[in-house]
C-alpha positions as MATLAB code, in Angstrom:
seq = 'MGAVAALGLMALSASANAETWRIGLEEIEGSVQHRYAERFKELVEKKSDDEINVQLLPYGTWGSTYSALYDAIQGGAIQLGFGSGFLGGTVPESQLLNLNYIMPDDQWLTAKVLNSDAFLKSEPWRQAFRARDLVALAELPEGNQAWTANKAVRTPADMKGLNIRVMDNSLLRATYRAYGASPTSIAYGELYSALQQGQAEGNIQPIFAHEEMGFYEVQDYMIFAGQSQFVATLIGNADWYDGLSDDQRAMIDAVTKKLVREGHDIQTRFNKKRLKAIRSKSDIEIIELDDAQRDAFRELARPVRETYIEEVGERGEQSLNTLLDAVKKADGKQ';
ca = [
     -18.907   -4.548   22.722;
     -17.900   -2.001   20.036;
     -14.472   -2.038   18.410;
     -13.411    1.285   19.953;
     -14.548    0.212   23.437;
     -12.630   -3.050   23.054;
      -9.526   -1.103   22.082;
      -9.886    0.938   25.260;
      -9.943   -2.190   27.384;
      -6.904   -3.558   25.578;
      -4.974   -0.421   26.476;
      -5.509   -1.135   30.188;
      -3.192   -4.123   29.892;
      -0.263   -1.827   29.205;
       1.909   -0.536   32.000;
       0.094    2.105   34.046;
       2.999    4.483   33.443;
       3.308    3.843   29.710;
       1.703    5.907   26.979;
      -0.061    3.655   24.466;
       0.114    4.144   20.715;
      -2.185    1.887   18.704;
      -1.276    1.052   15.111;
      -3.914   -0.433   12.818;
      -2.828   -2.781   10.030;
      -4.614   -3.485    6.769;
      -3.035   -6.932    6.717;
      -3.003  -10.073    8.850;
      -0.301  -11.220   11.254;
       2.754  -12.512    9.414;
       2.402   -9.947    6.615;
       4.833   -7.277    5.407;
       2.914   -4.574    7.282;
       2.871   -6.696   10.414;
       6.632   -7.270   10.403;
       7.280   -3.573    9.703;
       4.952   -2.672   12.602;
       6.739   -5.133   14.887;
      10.029   -3.391   14.153;
       8.403    0.026   14.637;
       7.147   -1.181   18.024;
      10.548   -2.566   19.034;
      12.392    0.612   18.088;
       9.902    3.050   19.616;
       9.676    1.148   22.887;
      13.464    0.881   23.119;
      14.096    4.526   22.254;
      11.446    5.681   24.721;
      12.811    3.463   27.506;
       9.441    1.692   27.549;
       7.596    4.916   28.328;
       5.604    4.244   25.160;
       3.781    0.980   24.520;
       2.964    0.303   20.858;
      -0.065   -1.942   20.371;
      -0.465   -3.739   17.023;
      -3.978   -4.184   15.644;
      -3.915   -6.601   12.675;
      -6.620   -6.759   10.014;
     -10.021   -7.475   11.506;
      -9.333   -6.304   15.064;
     -10.488   -2.738   14.378;
     -13.628   -3.371   12.291;
     -14.798   -4.961    9.070;
     -13.919   -2.345    6.417;
     -10.806   -0.350    5.623;
     -12.826    2.849    5.880;
     -13.516    1.923    9.523;
      -9.756    1.886   10.140;
      -9.223    5.246    8.458;
     -12.187    6.734   10.336;
     -10.744    5.492   13.628;
      -7.399    7.147   12.866;
      -9.062   10.388   11.776;
     -11.141   10.372   14.950;
      -8.194    9.558   17.215;
      -9.429    6.200   18.567;
      -6.365    4.698   16.849;
      -3.279    6.875   16.644;
      -1.457    5.233   13.719;
      -2.179    2.918   10.836;
      -1.585    1.974    7.229;
      -3.550    3.145    4.216;
      -3.126    1.835    0.669;
      -5.413    1.682   -2.367;
      -8.640    2.131   -0.425;
      -7.209    5.270    1.204;
      -8.151    7.130   -1.982;
     -11.687    7.441   -0.638;
     -10.366    9.385    2.347;
      -7.346   11.142    0.822;
      -8.013   11.380   -2.948;
      -4.465   12.583   -3.653;
      -3.111    9.286   -2.297;
      -4.357    7.599   -5.476;
      -1.124    8.913   -6.962;
       0.563    5.793   -5.580;
      -1.794    3.596   -7.621;
      -0.835    5.099  -10.983;
       0.954    2.636  -13.239;
       4.446    3.114  -14.648;
       5.481    6.167  -12.626;
       7.924    4.514  -10.201;
      11.491    3.378  -10.922;
      11.964   -0.257  -11.945;
      14.460   -0.536   -9.087;
      12.402   -1.338   -5.975;
      15.005   -0.004   -3.546;
      15.160    3.254   -5.484;
      11.369    3.496   -5.229;
      11.531    3.097   -1.443;
      14.139    5.852   -1.179;
      12.257    8.258   -3.454;
       8.916    7.822   -1.684;
      10.514    8.383    1.729;
      12.700   11.291    0.662;
      12.013   14.667    2.226;
      11.588   15.985   -1.319;
       8.421   13.917   -1.709;
       7.156   12.796    1.709;
       7.516   16.233    3.304;
       6.589   18.235    0.216;
       3.889   20.817    0.864;
       1.207   19.398   -1.482;
       1.595   15.851   -0.142;
       1.655   17.068    3.453;
      -1.414   19.250    2.958;
      -3.334   16.439    1.243;
      -3.254   14.501    4.515;
      -3.530   17.486    6.842;
      -6.782   18.480    5.138;
      -8.212   15.155    6.387;
      -6.794   15.434    9.932;
      -3.961   13.021    9.106;
      -0.190   13.099    8.739;
       1.826   10.935    6.346;
       4.770    9.549    8.315;
       6.331    7.011    5.933;
       5.763    5.082    2.719;
       6.100    1.295    2.661;
       6.458   -0.240   -0.811;
       5.480   -3.891   -0.389;
       6.774   -5.281   -3.661;
       5.814   -5.462   -7.304;
       2.212   -6.233   -8.034;
       1.568   -9.194  -10.307;
      -1.461   -9.978  -12.407;
      -3.035  -13.407  -12.309;
      -5.534  -14.608  -14.884;
      -7.057  -17.695  -16.407;
      -5.394  -16.914  -19.722;
      -1.956  -15.723  -20.746;
      -1.617  -11.929  -20.877;
       1.293  -10.490  -22.831;
      -0.327   -7.639  -24.758;
      -3.235   -5.223  -24.300;
      -5.128   -7.372  -26.809;
      -4.863  -10.275  -24.361;
      -6.255   -8.030  -21.616;
      -9.299   -7.011  -23.679;
     -12.544   -7.796  -21.901;
     -10.797   -9.512  -18.968;
     -12.981   -9.263  -15.871;
     -10.167   -8.327  -13.508;
     -10.660   -7.490   -9.856;
      -9.279   -4.140   -8.711;
      -9.543   -2.358   -5.387;
     -12.442    0.094   -5.108;
     -10.368    2.922   -6.526;
     -11.391    5.112   -9.465;
      -7.853    5.471  -10.831;
      -7.314    1.711  -10.876;
     -10.597    1.236  -12.706;
      -9.575    3.909  -15.222;
      -6.169    2.268  -15.692;
      -7.520   -1.182  -16.431;
     -10.236    0.179  -18.713;
      -7.391    1.892  -20.597;
      -5.745   -1.523  -20.963;
      -9.000   -2.865  -22.419;
     -10.034   -4.916  -19.385;
     -13.378   -4.886  -17.565;
     -12.386   -3.998  -13.980;
     -14.628   -5.025  -11.116;
     -14.435   -4.384   -7.369;
     -14.895   -7.341   -5.015;
     -14.317   -7.370   -1.259;
     -10.937   -8.840   -0.358;
     -12.480  -11.498    1.859;
     -14.746  -12.649   -0.977;
     -12.107  -12.638   -3.707;
     -10.953  -16.257   -3.474;
     -14.458  -17.626   -4.006;
     -15.134  -15.059   -6.749;
     -12.067  -16.261   -8.658;
     -12.934  -19.877   -7.973;
     -16.491  -19.441   -9.246;
     -15.544  -17.322  -12.253;
     -17.117  -14.085  -11.023;
     -13.680  -12.577  -11.676;
     -11.174  -13.830  -14.259;
      -8.109  -11.980  -13.036;
      -6.565  -10.342  -10.010;
      -3.851   -7.821   -9.032;
      -1.833   -8.305   -5.837;
       1.700   -8.185   -4.456;
       3.240  -11.663   -4.379;
       2.867  -12.200   -0.655;
      -0.885  -11.566   -0.880;
      -1.304  -14.018   -3.780;
       0.333  -16.668   -1.611;
      -1.162  -15.697    1.757;
      -4.719  -15.790    0.470;
      -4.207  -18.723   -1.901;
      -5.365  -16.794   -4.961;
      -2.811  -18.614   -7.118;
      -4.699  -21.862   -6.451;
      -7.601  -20.729   -8.614;
      -5.674  -18.976  -11.416;
      -3.638  -20.416  -14.290;
      -1.142  -17.635  -15.060;
       0.872  -15.110  -13.066;
       2.119  -12.152  -15.090;
       4.871   -9.708  -14.139;
       4.425   -6.471  -16.093;
       6.385   -4.126  -13.804;
       3.464   -1.714  -13.773;
       3.435   -0.808  -10.083;
       4.435   -1.633   -6.576;
       1.907   -2.021   -3.797;
       2.505    0.957   -1.506;
       1.067    1.512    1.966;
       1.312    4.891    3.692;
       1.935    4.988    7.435;
      -0.490    7.640    8.646;
      -1.120    9.238   12.020;
      -3.892   11.284   13.577;
      -2.927   14.949   13.140;
      -4.078   16.134   16.590;
      -2.263   13.255   18.259;
       0.903   13.973   16.287;
       0.779   17.704   17.026;
       0.374   16.905   20.727;
       3.598   14.916   20.868;
       6.749   16.448   22.265;
       9.497   17.585   19.896;
      11.579   14.632   21.096;
       8.775   12.165   20.314;
       8.300   13.546   16.813;
      12.059   13.395   16.252;
      12.025    9.792   17.484;
       9.297    8.831   14.999;
      11.279   10.488   12.221;
      14.437    8.592   13.184;
      12.579    5.271   13.425;
      10.803    5.631   10.074;
      14.037    6.662    8.357;
      15.760    3.552    9.730;
      12.842    1.426    8.542;
      13.118    2.558    4.923;
      15.903    0.038    4.322;
      14.464   -2.532    6.709;
      11.029   -2.270    5.113;
      12.553   -2.871    1.690;
      14.480   -5.871    2.976;
      11.363   -7.254    4.698;
       9.240   -7.123    1.549;
      12.074   -8.525   -0.571;
      12.451  -11.553    1.718;
       8.715  -12.064    2.054;
       8.020  -11.885   -1.670;
      10.968  -14.079   -2.647;
       9.892  -16.722   -0.149;
       6.234  -16.519   -1.136;
       6.964  -16.780   -4.868;
       9.090  -19.850   -4.186;
       6.163  -21.330   -2.243;
       3.739  -20.586   -5.078;
       6.051  -22.314   -7.564;
       6.481  -25.354   -5.326;
       2.798  -25.764   -4.457;
       1.246  -25.194   -7.893;
       1.780  -25.471  -11.612;
       0.804  -21.859  -12.284;
       2.646  -20.522  -15.336;
       4.864  -17.489  -14.694;
       5.092  -14.890  -17.480;
       7.527  -11.968  -17.396;
       6.877   -9.277  -19.972;
       9.846   -7.932  -21.906;
      10.553   -4.226  -22.359;
       8.583   -3.923  -25.598;
       5.562   -5.644  -24.085;
       5.710   -3.398  -21.035;
       5.980   -0.321  -23.245;
       2.644   -1.176  -24.856;
       0.933   -1.052  -21.462;
       2.986    1.964  -20.371;
       1.725    3.975  -23.342;
      -1.895    3.180  -22.480;
      -1.379    4.042  -18.819;
       0.108    7.485  -19.388;
      -3.175    9.346  -20.151;
      -4.570    8.138  -16.801;
      -2.284   10.713  -15.191;
      -4.561   13.391  -16.654;
      -7.584   11.548  -15.266;
      -5.949   11.678  -11.850;
      -5.360   15.419  -12.140;
      -8.913   16.053  -13.326;
     -10.374   14.068  -10.434;
      -8.098   15.282   -7.658;
      -7.203   18.837   -8.651;
      -4.248   21.146   -8.236;
      -2.799   19.541   -5.110;
      -2.826   16.180   -6.861;
      -1.084   17.622   -9.908;
       1.564   19.207   -7.698;
       2.110   15.915   -5.872;
       2.440   14.040   -9.175;
       4.962   16.539  -10.519;
       6.902   16.418   -7.241;
       7.109   12.632   -7.417;
       8.061   12.532  -11.106;
      10.773   15.119  -10.476;
      12.133   13.122   -7.522;
      12.177    9.960   -9.659;
      14.069   11.717  -12.466;
      16.685   13.034  -10.073;
      17.089    9.634   -8.388;
      17.392    7.932  -11.766;
      20.048   10.450  -12.802;
      17.921   11.605  -15.721;
      18.247   15.267  -14.827;
];
């Protein structure tokens, strides 16, 4: 039975009088996305007096590739879902969220900026998704991304030639080439064995993913460079969204606004707990770069902004400028 047909059968289990909204997750049960989606479900079902049933579809229940999830949302078989680094293949402008050293150091400030009307509802960002039959409903920063490697990395010289795994995303490859590394793309499900067997020498993940997937077990160093947070965009099918009532759209807006703070708190708890687990279960060495060390990487990352603009075009440039302006205002720098 095909994935879409199976989803149709699953919907029959819902109340005959309830409208079903399916939400596809890029992550497994027990993840940051999963907990956020659970709260989204709870709030929507409560606010709708159970007239809406929200069905969670964790990683693997909708197909075998992230593109299958995005295709299902674009086609309307799934109404809602998350898109992160791989979403760049569907919405090129979304690669903006993969650029290094553009977000505030303060993770809560990042969550507020990304979910502000000034950015999330800005015309270039809105049109980037609309052009692909999608709507961007919320941004979920899932915590700082950390590097792991089989050698200590404190400077770009240490990164030189490192065969580091990145998501299949042109901007990430450009970024790590700028750092001097040799980026490679390996399927997420194959990454543990690739690190174990030496097919990759380094890795980039939020803390919870390092722990969840056991990547830390086959790496010697974990490096915090403050270069980026892992950000997932909550997206919806545009036709589905436009077909909702005004009250339903207002409800989604109210729920996602409430979840900005909750999402931040969820990822903070998850990542703190997972880092503690990594420390207790391994002897991996933790390295935190100081400001001067970070500045060396920041300087190399800056020209990649131009690469982004060249690849994505005017709408991407407008989105970048909108985000940078929102960050400056939030930081009190203008």
